[in-house]
C-alpha positions as CSV (number, residue, x, y, z in Angstrom):
1,M,38.4,55.4,11.9
2,E,36.7,57.2,14.5
3,E,37.6,57.4,18.7
4,I,36.0,57.8,21.1
5,I,38.0,58.5,24.7
6,I,36.9,57.4,27.8
7,D,35.7,60.1,30.1
8,I,34.7,60.1,33.8
9,E,30.9,59.7,33.4
10,N,31.8,56.4,31.4
11,D,34.2,54.9,33.7
12,Q,33.6,51.1,34.5
13,K,30.7,51.1,32.2
14,R,30.5,48.3,29.6
15,L,32.0,48.9,26.3
16,D,28.9,47.5,24.2
17,V,26.8,50.1,26.7
18,I,28.9,52.8,25.9
19,L,29.0,52.4,22.1
20,A,24.9,51.8,21.8
21,E,24.5,55.3,24.1
22,F,26.8,56.9,21.8
23,Y,25.1,55.2,18.8
24,S,21.7,55.9,19.6
25,D,20.5,54.8,16.2
26,L,22.5,51.3,16.5
27,S,21.5,48.7,19.0
28,R,23.7,46.9,21.9
29,S,23.3,43.4,20.4
30,H,25.0,44.9,17.0
31,F,27.6,46.0,19.0
32,Q,28.4,43.1,20.7
33,K,28.8,41.6,17.4
34,L,30.7,43.9,15.8
35,I,33.2,43.5,19.1
36,K,33.7,40.2,19.1
37,D,34.1,40.6,15.1
38,G,37.2,42.6,15.8
39,E,35.5,45.7,14.3
40,I,36.0,47.9,17.7
41,L,39.2,48.1,19.7
42,V,40.3,49.0,22.8
43,N,43.6,50.8,22.7
44,G,44.7,48.8,19.9
45,E,43.1,45.5,21.1
46,K,40.2,43.3,20.8
47,K,38.2,43.1,24.1
48,K,34.8,41.1,25.1
49,P,32.2,43.7,24.8
50,S,31.4,43.1,28.9
51,Y,34.9,44.8,28.8
52,K,34.9,47.7,31.7
53,C,36.2,50.6,30.1
54,Q,38.8,53.1,31.8
55,V,39.1,56.4,31.9
56,D,41.2,57.5,28.9
57,D,40.8,54.2,27.3
58,V,40.9,54.7,23.4
59,V,38.0,53.3,21.4
60,S,38.4,52.8,18.2
61,V,35.4,52.9,15.9
62,G,35.5,50.8,12.6
63,D,32.6,50.2,9.9
64,I,29.7,50.0,12.1
65,E,27.1,50.7,9.8
66,A,24.4,47.4,9.5
67,K,25.2,45.8,6.0
68,P,22.5,45.5,3.7
69,V,20.8,41.7,3.1
70,E,19.7,41.1,-0.5
71,I,16.0,40.3,-0.4
72,L,14.7,37.4,-2.1
73,P,11.1,36.7,-2.6
74,E,9.9,33.5,-1.2
75,D,7.3,30.6,-1.3
76,I,6.2,31.0,2.5
77,P,2.5,30.7,2.8
78,L,0.1,33.6,3.6
79,D,-3.1,33.7,5.7
80,I,-4.8,36.2,3.2
81,L,-8.0,38.3,5.2
82,Y,-8.2,40.7,2.2
83,E,-6.7,41.5,-1.1
84,D,-7.2,43.6,-3.9
85,E,-4.9,45.9,-6.3
86,D,-4.4,48.3,-3.7
87,L,-3.3,46.3,-0.4
88,L,-3.5,43.3,1.2
89,V,-4.1,42.4,4.6
90,V,-2.4,38.9,6.2
91,N,-2.6,37.3,10.1
92,K,0.8,37.2,10.8
93,P,1.8,34.1,12.6
94,K,3.9,33.5,15.5
95,N,7.7,33.7,15.3
96,M,7.5,35.2,12.3
97,V,10.0,38.8,11.5
98,V,8.2,41.4,9.6
99,H,11.1,42.7,7.7
100,P,14.7,41.2,7.5
101,A,17.3,42.6,9.4
102,P,21.0,41.5,10.3
103,G,20.2,37.7,12.1
104,H,17.0,37.4,10.5
105,P,17.5,37.6,6.9
106,S,14.8,35.2,5.5
107,G,11.5,33.7,6.3
108,T,10.4,37.3,6.9
109,L,6.8,38.2,5.9
110,V,8.7,40.9,3.4
111,N,10.1,37.9,1.4
112,A,6.9,35.6,1.4
113,I,4.5,39.0,0.4
114,M,7.7,39.4,-2.2
115,Y,6.8,36.1,-4.0
116,H,2.9,37.0,-3.4
117,C,2.7,40.1,-4.6
118,G,6.2,40.2,-7.3
119,D,6.7,44.0,-8.6
120,S,3.4,45.0,-7.1
121,L,4.5,46.2,-4.0
122,S,4.9,50.3,-3.0
123,G,8.7,51.7,-2.4
124,I,8.4,53.9,0.2
125,N,9.8,52.4,3.0
126,G,12.8,50.8,0.7
127,E,14.2,47.7,-0.9
128,I,14.3,46.7,2.9
129,R,10.6,47.1,4.0
130,P,8.7,46.8,0.7
131,G,4.7,48.1,1.3
132,I,5.0,47.8,4.7
133,V,3.2,50.5,6.7
134,H,3.5,49.2,10.3
135,R,5.3,46.4,12.0
136,I,3.6,43.5,14.8
137,D,6.2,42.0,17.1
138,R,7.9,38.5,16.1
139,D,5.9,36.9,18.2
140,T,2.7,38.6,18.4
141,T,-0.1,37.2,16.1
142,G,-2.7,38.7,14.0
143,S,-3.3,41.5,11.3
144,L,-1.1,43.2,9.4
145,V,-2.0,45.6,6.5
146,I,0.8,45.9,3.5
147,C,0.8,48.8,0.5
148,K,1.0,47.4,-3.4
149,N,1.4,51.1,-4.3
150,D,2.8,54.3,-3.6
151,T,-0.6,56.0,-3.3
152,A,-1.8,53.4,-0.9
153,H,1.0,53.6,1.3
154,I,1.0,57.5,1.9
155,S,-3.1,57.1,2.7
156,L,-2.2,54.8,5.4
157,A,0.6,56.3,6.6
158,K,-1.3,59.6,7.2
159,Q,-4.2,57.4,9.1
160,M,-1.3,56.2,11.2
161,K,0.1,59.4,12.0
162,D,-3.2,60.7,12.8
163,H,-4.0,57.8,15.0
164,S,-7.1,57.2,13.5
165,V,-6.5,53.5,12.4
166,N,-8.6,51.4,14.7
167,R,-6.7,48.5,16.1
168,I,-7.9,46.1,19.0
169,Y,-5.4,43.7,20.3
170,L,-6.1,41.0,22.8
171,G,-3.9,39.8,25.3
172,I,-3.4,37.2,27.8
173,V,-2.4,39.4,31.4
174,I,-0.9,37.7,34.8
175,G,-2.6,39.7,37.5
176,S,-5.7,39.1,40.1
177,N,-8.2,42.2,40.9
178,L,-7.9,43.8,37.2
179,P,-9.2,46.7,36.6
180,D,-12.9,47.0,34.4
181,E,-11.2,49.7,31.9
182,G,-8.2,52.7,32.0
183,M,-5.8,54.1,30.4
184,V,-2.2,54.4,30.2
185,D,-0.4,57.9,28.9
186,A,3.2,57.2,29.4
187,P,6.2,58.1,26.6
188,I,7.8,55.2,25.5
189,G,11.8,54.9,24.4
190,R,14.7,53.4,25.3
191,D,15.0,52.0,28.5
192,P,18.5,53.7,29.4
193,K,19.6,50.6,31.5
194,D,19.1,48.3,28.8
195,R,18.9,49.5,25.2
196,I,17.6,45.8,24.3
197,K,14.6,46.9,25.8
198,M,11.8,49.4,25.8
199,A,10.6,51.9,28.7
200,I,8.6,54.2,30.0
201,N,11.0,57.4,29.3
202,E,9.8,60.6,30.5
203,R,12.9,62.5,29.0
204,N,13.5,60.7,25.9
205,G,10.4,58.6,24.9
206,K,7.9,59.7,22.3
207,N,4.2,59.7,23.2
208,A,2.5,56.8,23.9
209,I,-1.6,55.5,24.8
210,T,-3.3,52.6,25.4
211,H,-6.3,52.4,26.2
212,Y,-7.5,48.8,28.0
213,K,-10.5,46.9,29.1
214,T,-10.8,43.2,31.0
215,L,-13.3,40.8,29.4
216,A,-12.5,38.1,31.4
217,Q,-10.4,37.0,34.7
218,N,-10.0,34.6,37.1
219,E,-7.2,32.8,40.0
220,G,-4.3,35.4,38.8
221,Y,-4.9,35.6,34.8
222,G,-6.9,37.8,32.4
223,L,-8.6,38.2,29.0
224,M,-7.9,41.7,28.2
225,A,-8.5,44.1,25.0
226,F,-6.4,46.9,23.6
227,R,-7.0,50.2,21.9
228,L,-4.0,51.7,20.5
229,E,-3.8,55.6,19.9
230,T,-0.4,55.1,18.8
231,G,2.1,52.7,17.9
232,R,5.6,52.6,19.9
233,T,7.7,49.4,19.8
234,H,6.4,47.0,22.5
235,Q,3.9,49.6,23.7
236,I,1.1,47.2,25.0
237,R,3.8,45.4,26.0
238,V,5.8,47.6,28.0
239,H,2.1,49.4,29.6
240,M,0.8,46.9,31.1
241,A,4.0,45.6,33.0
242,S,4.1,49.5,34.0
243,L,0.7,48.6,35.6
244,G,1.9,45.4,37.1
245,Y,0.1,43.2,34.6
246,P,2.5,41.7,31.8
247,L,1.6,39.6,29.3
248,L,1.6,35.8,29.9
249,G,4.8,34.6,28.1
250,D,6.5,37.9,27.6
251,E,9.8,37.3,29.4
252,V,11.3,40.5,28.4
253,Y,8.8,42.4,30.5
254,G,7.5,40.4,33.2
255,P,8.6,37.1,34.8
256,K,11.2,35.1,33.5
257,K,9.5,31.4,33.7
258,C,6.4,31.0,32.5
259,P,4.7,27.8,33.7
260,F,3.2,27.1,29.9
261,K,5.9,26.3,27.1
262,L,5.0,29.6,25.0
263,E,7.1,31.5,22.2
264,G,6.9,34.6,23.5
265,Q,3.8,36.8,25.0
266,S,0.2,36.2,24.6
267,L,-1.1,39.2,22.1
268,H,-3.0,39.3,19.3
269,A,-3.6,41.8,16.7
270,Y,-7.6,41.0,16.5
271,K,-9.1,43.9,14.5
272,L,-7.5,46.4,11.8
273,G,-9.4,48.9,10.5
274,F,-9.1,51.9,8.5
275,I,-10.8,54.1,5.2
276,H,-9.4,52.5,2.1
277,P,-7.2,54.5,0.2
278,G,-8.9,53.7,-3.2
279,T,-12.4,53.7,-2.4
280,D,-12.3,55.7,0.7
281,E,-15.1,53.9,2.3
282,Y,-13.8,52.3,5.7
283,L,-12.4,48.4,6.1
284,E,-12.0,46.4,8.6
285,C,-10.2,43.3,9.2
286,N,-10.2,40.7,12.3
287,A,-7.7,37.9,12.5
288,P,-9.4,34.8,14.1
289,I,-8.3,34.0,17.7
290,P,-5.1,31.5,17.1
291,E,-5.2,28.5,18.2
292,Y,-2.5,28.3,21.1
293,F,-4.0,31.2,22.5
294,S,-7.7,29.9,22.3
295,H,-6.3,26.6,24.2
296,L,-4.7,29.1,26.8
297,L,-7.9,30.2,27.3
298,D,-9.6,26.6,27.9
299,V,-6.5,25.9,30.5
300,L,-6.7,29.1,32.2
301,H,-10.8,28.8,32.5
302,L,-11.3,31.9,30.6
303,P,-14.6,32.3,28.9
304,K,-13.9,33.0,25.3
305,P,-15.5,36.9,24.7
306,N,-18.5,36.7,22.1
307,L,-16.4,38.4,19.0
308,D,-19.6,39.4,17.5
309,D,-20.4,41.9,20.4
310,K,-20.2,45.4,18.4
311,D,-19.9,46.7,22.1
312,L,-17.1,44.8,23.5
313,F,-14.7,46.7,21.6
314,V,-15.9,50.4,22.6
315,F,-13.8,51.5,25.2
């Protein structure tokens, strides 16, 4: 059992906030559950996550590590864009988490690919994330690559690190007088005021670069394309919100109320291109625009882009 003595800097701070700051690799929501379960005590007593700590309070911290989850294959349909002996590229639907985590032990993409691939998955990221080289958010749709062996995984991971993977997203944003195109170069890290969120964080953030291009706009909304140089958590969402053009439906970084019934942000990972680890040739996969996204374009009177135009995504 570890003990934390509250000092003057943390006086009147919420208990869950202090713990999330002290153990920066664990989330605030994780600590909220532990506090409610009685795994963390203040002066020997159970408190609420919102408890305002006082100077000299003794916070007793028990077993705080996230418990491992047993990952089981599940027969969940996959929309496969490409597959061979080294990898597969899938079109991830909305409201699907990529890998299991506390609160999402099943129904994830990993559960689905374990059923589809059997034992043919890279093991570099361990039992919880087999085959996973990169992620997209639960409510973001589109292209995601899964590696079937460690050789493919090492190759794709290096390409991701070198920023040589071609990643193009489409998104519907809120705003008027949108710029034709531009770039945001601003580091992203945990929001110091709300550690559940990400934010532009000059002091503790990691390098993040997003290129953007307006494809169409009309009466307060616009269709944009984004090209990622880096792949930070919530990168496009944070960068666009910082410009004053949040993604439609993004209740975390945009307006809390949305005039449409949406499940999260209107963001689609359309294009994914990389050097195939087995053939050394360039492979590109395009995920069709989802039905909800296409319907929104119609409702907002935003013309659908000619996705066959090769110059459209040069920016």
